[in-house]
C-alpha positions in Angstrom: 0.0 0.0 0.0 1.1 3.5 -0.7 1.8 5.5 2.5 1.4 9.2 3.2 2.3 11.0 6.4 0.7 14.2 7.8 0.3 15.4 11.4 -3.5 15.9 11.1 -5.8 13.8 8.9 -9.3 15.2 8.3 -11.8 12.8 6.8 -14.5 14.7 4.9 -14.4 18.1 3.2 -17.7 19.6 4.3 -18.1 22.6 6.6 -16.8 20.8 9.7 -13.8 19.2 8.0 -12.8 22.4 6.2 -13.2 24.5 9.4 -11.1 22.0 11.3 -8.4 21.9 8.6 -8.2 25.7 8.5 -7.7 26.0 12.2 -5.3 23.1 12.6 -3.2 24.6 9.8 -3.3 28.0 11.4 -2.0 26.3 14.5 1.0 25.2 12.6 0.1 21.6 11.9 0.7 19.8 8.6 -2.9 19.0 7.5 -4.3 16.6 4.9 -8.0 16.5 4.0 -9.1 13.1 2.6 -12.5 13.1 0.9 -14.5 10.8 -1.3 -15.9 13.9 -3.0 -14.4 17.1 -4.5 -14.8 19.5 -1.5 -17.3 21.9 -3.0 -19.6 18.9 -3.7 -19.9 18.1 0.0 -23.4 18.1 1.5 -22.9 21.3 3.5 -23.5 23.0 0.1 -27.2 21.8 0.3 -27.9 23.7 3.5 -30.2 26.5 2.5 -31.9 28.8 5.1 -29.3 30.2 7.4 -26.8 29.9 10.2 -28.0 31.0 13.7 -26.2 33.5 15.8 -27.5 36.0 18.3 -26.1 39.1 16.6 -29.2 41.1 17.4 -29.1 42.9 14.0 -32.9 42.8 13.6 -34.2 42.3 17.2 -32.8 42.2 20.6 -31.1 38.8 21.0 -28.6 37.2 23.4 -26.6 33.9 23.3 -28.4 32.7 26.4 -31.7 32.9 24.4 -30.1 30.9 21.6 -28.9 28.3 24.2 -32.4 28.1 25.7 -34.0 27.5 22.3 -31.4 24.8 21.5 -32.1 23.0 24.8 -35.9 23.3 24.5 -35.8 22.3 20.9 -33.7 19.2 21.9 -36.5 18.3 24.3 -34.1 18.7 27.2 -31.8 15.9 26.2 -29.3 18.5 25.1 -26.1 18.8 27.2 -26.6 22.3 28.5 -22.9 23.3 28.8 -22.5 22.3 25.1 -25.5 24.5 24.1 -24.0 27.4 25.9 -20.7 26.9 24.1 -22.5 26.7 20.8 -24.5 29.9 21.3 -21.6 31.9 22.6 -19.1 30.8 19.9 -21.6 31.2 17.1 -21.3 35.0 17.1 -17.5 35.0 16.6 -17.7 32.2 14.0 -20.3 34.0 11.9 -18.4 37.3 12.0 -15.2 35.4 11.1 -17.0 33.9 8.0 -18.0 37.4 7.0 -14.4 38.5 7.2 -13.3 35.5 5.2 -15.5 36.9 2.4 -18.8 35.1 2.8 -21.5 37.3 1.0 -24.3 37.4 3.6 -27.5 39.3 2.7 -27.6 42.8 4.2 -30.0 45.1 6.0 -30.4 48.7 4.7 -27.8 49.6 7.3 -25.4 47.1 5.8 -25.4 44.7 8.7 -25.8 41.0 8.2 -29.5 40.3 7.5 -31.3 37.8 9.7 -34.6 35.9 9.3 -36.9 34.0 11.6 -36.6 30.2 11.9 -38.6 27.5 13.7 -38.1 27.5 17.4 -36.0 30.7 17.5 -37.2 33.1 20.2 -36.0 35.8 22.6 -36.5 36.3 26.3 -36.8 32.6 26.8 -39.7 31.8 24.4 -41.6 35.1 24.8 -41.6 35.9 21.1 -40.1 35.0 17.8 -36.8 36.5 16.9 -34.8 37.1 13.7 -31.6 35.0 14.3 -30.8 33.1 11.0 -28.0 34.8 9.1 -28.4 34.0 5.4 -27.0 34.3 1.9 -30.3 34.1 0.0 -31.3 30.4 0.3 -27.8 29.0 -0.4 -26.1 29.7 2.9 -24.4 26.3 3.1 -23.0 26.6 -0.4 -21.5 30.0 0.4 -19.9 28.6 3.6 -18.4 25.7 1.7 -16.9 27.9 -1.0 -15.6 30.4 1.5 -13.9 27.8 3.7 -12.4 25.9 0.7 -10.9 29.1 -0.6 -9.3 29.8 2.8 -7.9 26.3 3.0 -6.3 26.7 -0.4 -4.8 30.0 0.8 -3.4 28.2 3.8 -1.9 25.4 1.6 -3.9 22.6 3.1 -3.2 19.3 1.4 -6.2 17.8 -0.4 -6.7 14.2 -1.4 -9.9 14.3 -3.4 -11.8 11.2 -4.4 -10.1 9.1 -1.8 -12.7 7.2 0.2 -11.6 6.4 3.8 -12.6 2.8 4.7 -10.8 2.1 8.0 -9.3 3.7 11.1 -5.9 2.6 12.4 -5.5 2.4 16.2 -2.4 1.0 17.7 -2.2 0.2 21.4 -5.1 2.5 22.2 -3.8 5.4 20.2 -5.1 6.7 16.9 -2.4 6.7 14.2 -4.1 7.0 10.8 -6.7 5.8 8.3 -6.9 3.5 5.2 -8.4 4.9 2.0 -9.2 3.7 -1.4 -8.2 5.9 -4.3 -11.3 5.8 -6.4 -9.6 6.4 -9.8 -7.3 3.3 -9.4 -8.9 1.1 -6.7 -5.6 1.1 -4.8 -5.4 1.2 -1.0 -3.5 4.0 0.7 -2.4 4.4 4.3 -2.5 7.9 5.8 -0.3 8.0 8.9 -1.1 10.8 11.3 -0.9 12.0 14.9 -4.5 13.1 14.9 -7.6 12.0 12.9 -10.9 13.9 12.7 -14.0 12.3 11.2 -16.3 14.9 9.5 -18.2 12.5 7.2 -21.8 13.6 7.6 -24.9 11.6 8.3 -26.7 8.5 7.1 -30.1 9.7 5.8 -29.8 7.2 2.9 -30.9 4.5 5.4 -34.5 5.8 4.7 -36.3 5.9 1.3 -37.4 9.5 1.4 -34.5 11.7 2.4 -33.0 15.1 1.9 -29.5 13.6 2.0 -27.3 13.2 -1.0 -26.4 9.8 -2.4 -23.0 10.0 -0.7 -24.3 10.3 2.9 -23.9 6.7 3.9 -22.5 7.0 7.5 -19.0 5.8 6.6 -17.2 7.6 9.4 -19.6 6.5 12.2 -19.6 2.9 11.0 -15.8 2.8 10.8 -15.5 4.2 14.3 -18.0 1.7 15.6 -16.0 -1.2 14.2 -12.9 0.1 16.1 -14.6 0.1 19.5 -16.2 3.6 19.6 -19.8 3.5 20.8 -22.6 5.3 19.0 -24.6 7.8 21.1 -28.3 8.6 20.9 -28.8 6.8 17.6 -32.6 6.6 18.1 -32.9 10.3 17.4 -33.1 11.0 13.7 -34.8 14.2 12.6 -37.4 14.3 9.9 -37.6 17.7 8.3 -41.2 18.6 7.7 -40.9 20.1 4.3 -39.2 17.8 1.7 -40.5 17.9 -1.9 -43.2 15.2 -2.2 -41.8 11.8 -3.1 -38.3 13.2 -3.9 -37.3 14.4 -0.4 -35.3 17.4 -1.7 -35.4 19.9 1.0 -37.6 23.0 1.0 -35.8 25.2 3.6 -37.4 26.3 6.8 -36.5 29.8 5.5 -39.7 29.7 3.4 -41.7 29.6 6.6 -39.4 32.2 8.1 -40.3 34.5 5.3 -44.0 34.0 6.0 -44.8 30.7 4.2 -47.7 28.7 5.7 -48.7 25.0 5.7 -52.2 24.3 4.4 -54.2 21.0 4.3 -56.6 19.8 1.7 -59.3 22.1 3.1 -57.1 25.1 2.7 -56.7 25.4 6.5 -53.6 26.7 8.1 -53.5 23.7 10.4 -50.5 24.6 12.5 -52.8 27.0 14.4 -54.2 23.9 16.1 -50.9 22.2 16.9 -48.8 25.2 17.9 -51.1 28.2 18.4 -48.3 30.5 19.6 -45.5 30.0 17.0 -47.7 28.2 14.4 -45.7 27.2 11.3 -42.4 28.0 13.0 -42.7 25.3 15.7 -39.7 23.0 16.0 -39.3 20.3 13.3 -40.5 17.3 15.2 -43.8 19.1 16.1 -44.4 20.2 12.5 -43.5 16.8 11.0 -45.9 15.0 13.4 -48.6 17.6 12.6 -48.3 16.9 8.9 -48.5 13.1 9.5 -51.6 13.7 11.7 -53.3 15.7 9.0 -52.6 13.0 6.4 -53.8 10.3 8.8 -57.0 12.2 9.4 -57.7 12.3 5.7 -56.7 16.0 5.2 -53.7 15.4 2.9 -53.9 17.0 -0.5 -56.3 15.0 -2.7 -56.2 12.3 0.0 -52.5 11.7 -0.6 -49.7 11.8 2.0 -48.6 15.4 1.5 -49.7 18.9 2.3 -49.1 22.3 0.7 -46.5 24.9 1.6 -47.7 28.2 0.4 -45.4 31.3 -0.2 -47.6 33.0 -2.7 -47.6 36.7 -1.8 -51.4 37.0 -1.7 -51.6 34.0 0.8 -48.8 35.2 3.0 -50.0 38.8 3.2 -53.5 37.6 4.2 -52.0 35.7 7.2 -49.6 38.5 8.0 -52.7 40.7 8.3 -54.5 38.1 10.4 -51.5 37.8 12.8 -51.4 41.6 13.2 -48.2 42.1 11.4 -47.4 45.2 9.3 -45.1 43.1 7.0 -46.1 42.6 3.4 -44.2 40.8 0.6 -44.5 40.7 -3.2 -43.2 38.4 -6.0 -40.0 40.3 -6.4 -39.2 39.8 -2.7 -39.8 36.0 -2.9 -37.6 35.8 -6.0 -34.8 37.6 -4.2 -35.0 35.7 -0.9 -35.6 32.1 -2.2 -34.1 31.8 -5.7 -32.8 28.2 -5.3 -36.1 27.0 -3.8 -38.0 28.5 -6.7 -35.6 26.9 -9.2 -35.9 23.5 -7.5 -39.7 23.5 -7.8 -39.8 24.9 -11.3 -37.2 22.3 -12.4 -38.3 19.1 -10.6 -42.1 19.7 -10.2 -43.0 22.1 -13.0 -44.5 24.4 -10.3 -43.9 28.1 -9.8 -44.1 28.7 -6.0 -44.9 32.4 -6.6 -48.1 31.3 -8.3 -48.8 27.8 -6.9 -48.4 26.1 -3.5 -45.6 23.5 -3.1 -46.3 19.8 -2.3 -44.3 18.8 0.8 -43.9 15.8 3.2 -41.5 15.0 6.0 -38.2 13.7 4.8 -35.3 12.0 6.7 -32.9 14.8 7.3 -30.4 14.8 10.2 -28.8 12.5 12.7 -28.7 13.9 16.2 -26.8 10.8 17.4 -23.4 9.6 16.3 -19.8 9.5 17.5 -19.7 10.8 21.1 -17.4 13.8 21.6 -16.7 16.6 24.1 -16.9 20.3 23.2 -13.4 20.2 21.8 -14.4 17.4 19.3 -12.4 14.8 21.2 -14.0 11.3 20.8 -15.2 9.6 24.0 -15.4 5.9 24.3 -17.6 5.4 27.4 -20.1 7.0 29.7 -17.4 8.4 31.9 -16.0 10.6 29.1 -12.7 8.7 28.5 -11.0 10.2 25.5 -9.5 8.0 22.7 -6.1 9.7 22.1 -5.8 11.3 18.7 -9.3 10.7 17.5 -11.7 13.6 16.9 -15.1 14.1 15.2 -17.2 17.1 14.2 -20.4 17.9 12.3 -23.3 15.6 11.8 -21.3 12.4 12.3 -20.5 13.6 15.9 -22.8 13.8 18.9 -21.6 16.5 21.3 -24.6 16.3 22.4 -25.7 19.8 21.5 -28.8 18.8 19.5 -30.4 16.5 22.1 -33.4 14.7 20.8 -34.2 17.1 18.0 -31.9 19.7 16.3 -33.0 23.3 16.2 -33.1 24.8 12.7 -29.8 26.5 11.6 -27.9 24.7 14.3 -26.4 22.3 11.8 -24.3 25.0 10.2 -23.5 26.5 13.6 -22.4 23.0 14.8 -20.1 22.7 11.8 -18.3 26.0 12.2 -18.2 26.1 16.0 -17.1 22.5 16.8 -15.0 22.1 13.6 -13.2 25.3 14.7 -12.7 24.0 18.2 -11.6 20.6 17.0 -9.1 22.2 14.6 -7.6 24.3 17.4 -7.4 21.3 19.8 -5.7 19.1 17.2 -3.2 21.9 16.5 -2.3 21.8 20.2 -2.4 18.0 20.5 0.0 17.2 17.7 2.7 19.5 19.1 2.8 17.5 22.3 2.9 13.9 21.0 5.3 11.7 19.1 4.3 9.7 16.0 2.6 6.5 17.1 3.9 3.5 15.0 1.7 1.9 12.5 0.8 -1.8 13.2 2.4 -4.3 10.9 -1.0 -5.5 9.6 -2.4 -2.0 9.0 -5.0 -2.1 6.2 -5.1 -5.9 5.8 -8.5 -6.4 7.5 -10.4 -3.9 5.3 -8.6 -5.0 2.2 -9.8 -8.6 2.9 -13.4 -7.3 3.3 -13.2 -5.6 -0.1 -11.9 -8.9 -1.6 -14.8 -10.7 0.0 -17.3 -8.4 -1.7 -15.5 -8.5 -5.0 -15.2 -12.3 -5.0 -18.7 -13.0 -3.6 -20.9 -15.0 -6.0 -24.3 -14.7 -4.4 -27.6 -13.9 -6.0 -28.5 -10.6 -4.4 -27.5 -7.2 -5.7 -26.6 -4.4 -3.3 -29.3 -2.1 -4.7 -31.9 -4.7 -3.8 -30.8 -4.9 -0.2 -30.5 -1.1 0.0 -34.1 -0.6 -1.2 -35.4 -3.2 1.3 -33.5 -1.5 4.1 -34.8 2.0 3.2 -38.4 0.7 3.0 -38.4 -1.0 6.4 -36.7 2.0 8.0 -39.3 4.4 6.4 -42.2 2.2 7.3 -41.1 1.1 10.8 -38.6 3.6 12.2 -40.0 6.8 10.8 -41.8 9.8 12.3 -44.1 7.6 14.4 -43.0 4.3 16.0 -44.3 1.4 18.0 -42.8 -1.7 19.6 -44.4 -3.8 16.8 -43.0 -1.7 13.9 -39.5 -1.5 15.4 -39.4 -5.2 16.2 -40.3 -5.8 12.5 -37.5 -3.4 11.5 -34.9 -5.2 13.7 -36.0 -8.6 12.3 -35.8 -7.3 8.7 -32.4 -5.7 9.2 -30.9 -8.8 10.8 -32.0 -10.8 7.8 -30.7 -8.1 5.3 -27.3 -8.1 7.1 -27.0 -11.9 6.8 -27.8 -11.7 3.1 -25.2 -8.9 2.8 -22.5 -11.2 4.2 -23.6 -14.4 2.6 -25.4 -13.8 -0.6 -24.3 -10.5 -2.2 -22.8 -10.1 -5.7 -21.5 -7.2 -7.8 -21.3 -6.9 -11.6 -18.2 -4.8 -11.9 -14.9 -6.6 -11.2 -12.7 -3.7 -12.3 -10.7 -1.3 -10.2 -11.0 2.2 -11.7 -14.0 4.1 -10.3 -15.8 0.9 -9.3 -18.9 2.5 -7.9 -20.6 -1.0 -7.8 -18.0 -2.2 -5.3 -17.9 1.1 -3.3 -21.7 1.2 -3.0 -21.7 -2.4 -1.8 -19.2 -1.5 1.0 -21.2 1.6 1.9 -24.3 -0.5 2.2 -22.6 -2.5 4.9 -22.1 0.8 6.8 -25.7 1.8 6.4 -27.1 -1.6 7.4 -25.1 -1.5 10.6 -26.2 2.0 11.5 -29.8 1.3 10.6 -29.8 -1.8 12.9 -28.4 0.2 15.8 -30.9 2.9 15.2 -33.8 0.5 15.3 -32.5 -1.4 18.4 -31.8 1.9 20.3 -35.3 3.2 19.4 -36.9 0.0 20.6 -35.2 0.3 23.9 -36.2 3.9 24.7 -39.7 3.5 26.1 -40.8 7.1 25.9 -41.5 9.9 23.3 -39.0 12.7 23.2 -38.1 15.0 20.3 -37.7 13.2 17.0 -38.4 9.8 18.8 -42.1 9.6 18.9 -43.8 6.3 20.0 -47.6 5.7 19.8 -47.3 3.1 22.5 -45.3 5.4 24.9 -46.7 8.9 24.0 -45.3 10.7 27.0 -41.8 11.9 27.8 -40.3 10.0 30.8 -37.7 12.2 32.6 -37.5 10.0 35.6 -36.2 7.0 33.6 -34.9 8.4 30.4 -33.1 11.7 31.1 -30.0 9.9 29.9 -27.9 9.4 26.7 -27.8 5.9 25.2 -24.7 4.2 24.0 -24.5 1.3 21.6 -21.3 -0.8 21.4 -20.5 -3.1 18.5 -19.3 -6.7 18.7 -15.9 -7.9 17.7 -17.7 -10.1 15.2 -18.6 -7.5 12.5 -21.3 -9.8 11.2 -23.1 -10.0 14.5 -26.3 -8.2 15.3 -25.6 -8.4 19.0 -25.0 -4.8 20.2 -24.4 -3.8 23.9 -26.9 -1.0 24.6 -26.5 1.1 27.7 -28.3 4.1 29.2 -25.9 5.2 31.8 -24.6 8.5 30.5 -26.3 11.4 32.3 -27.5 14.5 30.5 -25.6 17.7 31.4 -28.0 20.0 33.3 -25.5 22.6 34.3 -27.5 25.7 33.4 -30.4 24.4 35.5 -28.1 23.5 38.3 -26.6 27.1 38.1 -30.1 28.5 38.4 -30.8 26.4 41.5 -27.5 27.5 43.1 -28.6 31.1 42.4 -31.8 30.5 44.3 -34.2 31.0 41.4 -37.7 29.9 42.2 -38.7 26.6 40.6 -41.4 28.1 38.6 -39.0 30.7 37.2 -36.2 28.3 36.2 -35.8 28.4 32.4 -33.6 25.3 31.9 -35.5 22.8 34.0 -37.0 20.0 31.9 -40.6 20.8 31.4 -43.4 20.3 28.9 -43.0 22.2 25.7 -45.8 24.6 24.9 -46.1 26.3 21.5 
């Protein structure tokens, strides 16, 4: 195998990976970014509506309000110290992006413009606030371009179209990764002092998803196979407004600009589910409301979708009903939501300025993943033990700042805040450690796994297993769940994994850009993560955030105010995972209030029922 040596190895070139690379390089480290995609094709580029920061450019706002919304949105499973770090660091991170050249939209006074987003309030839920900083509806794309330019300026080393397939750990210390060069099929070893996974989520485990084809959970599955547990895997967010049947995201920014959800009767139904914030309730609330409307026969034309309406005449009518002086016109919609209009015109033949958009909940974001602390260091148990040299940031990591349900805009905040902190920590770490030696058999295990897939002569194609996995996850581990449906998913997934190991076949036996082989390997990652998701969800006997059970409809703080951890087996083919629920949720802001003698009925961060 060819070998490369760099002090810091970043796996993934999205927002978190590029931010970490930038800061590690500024700290003096020799940095390599290894990515299966060209960096500007990373999924961060699909983020649309905005990045949250309490700048207060449009309304009075404070980081503590942002932290409160993050904790409340996470249904109180959010680690409160992490939420405080996120909210406080967000301001500097956004201003820094602006200074790097990111073209944010502007107010008439030339400040960064901000829009409303679901769950964003001031004065601890008193009223909605403008907090989402935006560059039209292509904010993620702008962040990605800006960070990539800065990394090129800092002479970061890029290995594009190299897919990382294994993590190298020697005597309890991280010392590199194994990657496949997609253009040749050859294996490469990247020897490093520190490795950071920033590989994104695994929305492709479901059939209707906003996630790109490349989001297959590689980093999380690789870490799991090397002894790292997965945290809070039962929590996977469904965004309420994906394009019907396609899953392509319609940003929450549409509702932030005044868009409303309507059922088949033309009713603005969110008035019944969240009478205070209405269409800007948190994503789990809106997703369940849409499902309830459909279940009650109020889907459009009896089908499983509703309408999202941004037509100026509709929006202005509801602005007037809400007592707002705001009014919009077609030109305003065109300027604020150009990509959304283009998506709908291209894929649906619908002009949202003149017609409502058909939307349904779509699998969107993993709240769970690789456990880390606020400096992106990977933790391997409930006590917070750090695995030396291993870091993770972005969607593949679980800080846990999103708790049971991520607040809108916090994905981009997560990327820049914890990618930045991880980069700084790695820059410090590599200065104080020697090179850990590579084990003699580095790469042999994963090379054998690829040979197994290539040589397998079964009867089942990878795409058949993938479709079956996606269907059972959509049907049984979706927006609503029961013991019966999740048991069915666990049974289905066990069978699919056995077929994956015993009956798979591929058509392409070549080496150059063998997507047939790589997708088969990625399927193994997704099947493992899907199975852990289903088993973790089955174990949590309550409803909280994105985990909603018909058979346990209430939140159970007495028994389930804990993070779950799922450990893999040494036998990679085994479906026997060790599931624990021993990691307490950080409630430090609530404890701080108690120490300050705040009356119980005035405590803002105490877990309590959410009212909208």
